[in-house]
N, C-alpha and C positions, 0 to 999 in steps of 0.2 A: 494715699489718703485723698478722699474725694471732698472737695470743698463745695458747699452750697452756693450757687450763684443767686444773686438777688433777682427778684421778679421785676421785669421791665414793663412799664405801663405804656400802652398806646392809648391816647385820648382822642376821642372823636366828638366834636361839637356839632350838633345838628339843630336846625330850626324845626324840623318835623321828622317823623319816622319815615315818611315817604322819600326823603333824601337818601336814605340808606339803601333803598331797593330800586331795581330797574323798573321804571314805569311802563315799559313796553311788554314786560313779562306777564302773561295772563294767568299764571299759576296761582294757586291759593297762597295766601300771605306767607305761611311758614315754609313754603317750597320755592319762593321767588328767588331770582338771582339778585345778588348785590349789585348796586350801581357800580359801573366800571371805575369811577373815580374813588368810591369808598373802598372797593377791593384793592385798587392800586395803592391807596394810602396805607391800608392795614398791612398788606404784603410787603411793601417797601420798608415800613418801620420794622417789621419782623425780621427782614433780611439784614438789617443793620446790627443785629445782635448775634452773638455766637449761636450756632445751631443748638447747643445743649442748654442755653439759657431760657428759663421760662418767661413767658409773656402773659400779660392780661390786658383785656380791652375794657376801657371805661367809656361808655357812651353817655354824653350829656345832652339832655333834651329840655326844652323850655317848660313843658307841661305834660301831664299824664291825663289819660281819659278817666282816671279815677278808680278803676277796678283792680289794678295791680297785675292783671294778666298780660298787659302790654310788655312789661319787662321780660317776663318768661318767654313770650312769643318772640321778642327780639333775640334773646339768647339762643333759643331753639333754632330760629331761622339762620342765624350766623353760623352756628355749629353745623347745621344741616348743609348749608352752602359749602363750607370748607371741607366737609366730609365728602360731598359730591365732587368737588374739585380734586381732592386727593385720589378718589377713585378714577376719575378721568386721567389724572397724571399717571397712575399706576398702569392703566391701559396704554397710554402713550409710551411709557417706559418699556413695557413688554413688546409693543410694536417696534420700537427702536432696536431692541435687542434681537428680535426676529429678523429685522432688516439687516442688522450687522452680521448675523449668522449666515443669512443667504448671500450677502455681499462677500463674506469671507470664503464661502464655498465657491462662488463664481470666480472671485479673484485668484484663489489658490488653483482652481482648475485651469484658468487661462494662463497663469504663471507656469504651471506644469507643462501645458502645451507649448508655450514659448520656449521653455527649457529643452523640450524634446526637439523643437525646430533648431535651436542653437546647437544642440548635440549633433543633429543630422548634418549641419553645415560646418561642423568643426574641422573636418579634414579637407575642406575645399579652400583653395587660396584665391586671392584676387580681391579687387576693390568691392565688387558687388556682393559677394558672399559675406565679406567682413561687415559691410554696411547693414545687410539683412540681419546678421547675427546681433549686432549692436542694437538695431531697431527692435528685434524680438526681445532682447534682454530689457531694454528700457520700457517697452510696451507691457511686458509681464509685470514689472514692478509698479508701473503706473496703475495697472489694474488693481493693485493692492491698496491704492490710496484711500478709496472709500471705506473699506472695512477697518483700516487702521484709524481713519478719522473718526468713525463711529465708536470704536472700542477705546480709543485714547482720549477723545475730547468731547464728543457729543452727549455721552451718557450722563456725566456727572452734573451738568446744570439741570437736567430733567429730574435726576434723583434728588438734588438739593431742593428744588421747588416742591417736590412731593413731601419731603420732610417738613418743610415750612407749612404746607397745607395741612398735614396731619397735626402739627403742633397747634395751628390755629383752630382746627376742628375740636380740640380738647381744651383750649385756653379758658380760664375763668373770665366771665364777662359780667361787668357791673353796669347797671343802667341807673343813672341819676337824673331825677327830674327836679328842675328848679321850682322852688315855691313861688306862689303868686307874688309875693313881695320881694323876692330875691332879685336885686338889680344886677347881679354879676353875670347873668346868662341871657 
């Protein structure tokens, strides 16, 4: 039985729309990067909730330019930005998995060579052949550290961040403008 999780609200209080976007980004308004602080705030709040729990963003602004298009532009810009971040994350994940695969091939090849060296020294007695055998065994397994690290630990934080970006690229966004006489904002 699947239980519906409540929608968690992330609220963002701004003095102006410009606070939301990176002022150094020369792109058109709907393609601009979010301000680092705004992105960090939104992503950190989204991370605090279970991955399957829906979130929504409510942006509070003191005033509107009056034509109503500003809210749609804000929604489209935020969705576009997190969609872009999700795509970058997907590429990073693919690059990480490619690196893990190459590291595994290199590590397994080196481990195999070390095993052949250990086997070749197996019928030799003495301190030096014994030390070389031990060194080859240890070196072969140390070569497996990187692929094991990538496959066991490095992939899942990248994957989790990608899920968060995808969720944020599709979240409902509400833009509220304070009325001229509204003292609360």
